[in-house]
N, C-alpha and C positions, 0 to 999 in steps of 0.2 A: 067399516064404514069411521073408525076414528081416524083410522089410514087418511083414511076419502077426506076428511076434513082438517089432517095435520096437513094432508096433501095441496088443499084449499088454499088455509091459510097462509102456506110458505109461497104460495103461488099470487097471491094476493100481497104479502109482502116484496115479494120480487116486483111486481109490479108498482108496488106503492114507489119501492125504491128507484126502479126506472123512471117514474113520475118526477120523484123526486129529484134528478138528475138531470131531467128535463128540465123543470120548472129553475133549476140553478143555473146550467146554460144559458137559459133565455135571459136568466137577470143579469150573468155575468158578458152577454153579449150587447144587454143597453146601459153596463155600468162601463162596458170599455173592458182593456187587458187590463190585469191586474199589474201592479206596478210591485216589482220588488224591490225593496226600499235598501235592503245592506250591501246587491251588489251595483244598484246605477246609482247609489250616494258615491260608494267607494272609486266608479269611473268616473263621476263628475270631478269627485277630489282631485284624481289624477290627470283628470284633466286641465282644471284649474291649474293645481303645480305645474303642469307642462305649458301650460300658458304663462305662467311667473316666470319661470326663466326664462323662456324663449325672451320674455319681456328686457331681463337683465342681463340676460347677454348682449340685445339688441342695441341697451343702452350703455354697454363696455364695449362694444365694436364702435358707436355713433362718437364714444369721447376718446378710443384711441386714432380715428380717421381723424378728427379735430387737432391733435395731438398731430400727428403725421403733418398736417396741414399747413397746420401753425409754422411746424419744424421748416416745411419746402420753404415755404416766404421768406422763413430768416433767413434760409441759407444764401437763398437766392438775392436778397437783398442785399446781402453781406457781398455774394459775387458781382456783383451789378455797383457797388461801391468799392469794392477793388477795381476792377475795373478801371473804372474813371481816373482812380489815384495814376494807375498805370499808365495810363493814356497821355493824362497830365505831367506826369514826370517823362516822359518820354516827350512830349512837346516839348521838354522846357528843356531837357538833352541837344535835342537838335537847335534848340535857337542857341543855345551855350556852343555847339559846333559850327554851326553857321556863324558866330559871331568869332572864332575862335580862328576859323577859316579867313575870315574876314582881316582880321589884323594881323595874321600872317601873310599873307599876301602885301599887308600895306607895307610890312619891315622891309616883306625883299624887298619892293619895290621903293621902298627908302635905300635900304642899300646899294640897289642899282644906279640908283640916281649918282648916288656920293661917287660910285667908282665908274661910271662911264657918263658924266655928267650931258658931252655933246650930243648924244641919241634919246637922254629925255627932254632936252631942251626944243630939241628938232620937235618931238612929238607936240611939246604946248606948244608950241606957233600952228601946227597943222589945227591941232581941235581949236587954235584960238581961230585961223583962217576960214575953217567948218563954221564956225557958231558964227561970225561976224558974214557968213553968205558966198565966202571964194572958196571953189574948189581947189584943192592941192593937187589934186589928183592921184595920190596914191594910197594904199591899200584899200579901203572901203567907198572909193568916192564912185559916187554915180555920176550920168549924162554918158555924150556922146562926145569923143574926142575924131580929132582929124590927123590922119597920120598920110604923110605923104612921103614915099621913099623914088627916088633915083635908081632907075634898074635899067642898065646897057643890055644885056642879053635877056630873051624870054626865058630862060632854063633861069635864071637866076631868081627871078620874080615868083616864081610859082613854092621857091625853097623859103625867099623871107615870107609868101603868107603865109605857106605852110604850117611853118614856124613859130607867127602871131596865133594862129588858132589853133597849138597845140599849147602853148602859154595862154591859153584863154584871156589875151588882150585884144583880140579883134571877133565880132560876131557878124560882120558884114565884110565883103570886097565887092571894089570897084577900078576897074582897068581903064585909061585916059591913055590914050594915043596918041 
């Protein structure tokens, strides 16, 4: 009997343990999951340090980007100013070249006028006639001139007219019999 009593006591203890475990499980369910403070706090700290490092990296990258942008704008401004200076210098050079060409042509004309005065006096006379409204009909004259030639044979007339057209002295021809 004693053995029976012992067994009953053991069974009761087992039942009590089971009941206690069930009650603990019920209480855990009511409370929620257990928080393991050591491992989760370490994870939180790791996450926080990672966030801090990423923030620092982002800040350094932003600083580098701003420095690069300022360097680029500075270089662009320098290149624009140097290009503007080059354009101005080239413009001055072309003006100087054109002035030099004008003065050399003027000197050559003056030298030719001294060497060949008859040609240049005729040129100045033609210019004055043109300015006054009278056409000297040489060189760059405009208008229509009437040329009459007397021809004995019809074969000669063709040759004369063709020569005038070839020299571009005539644009139109009429034959009168």
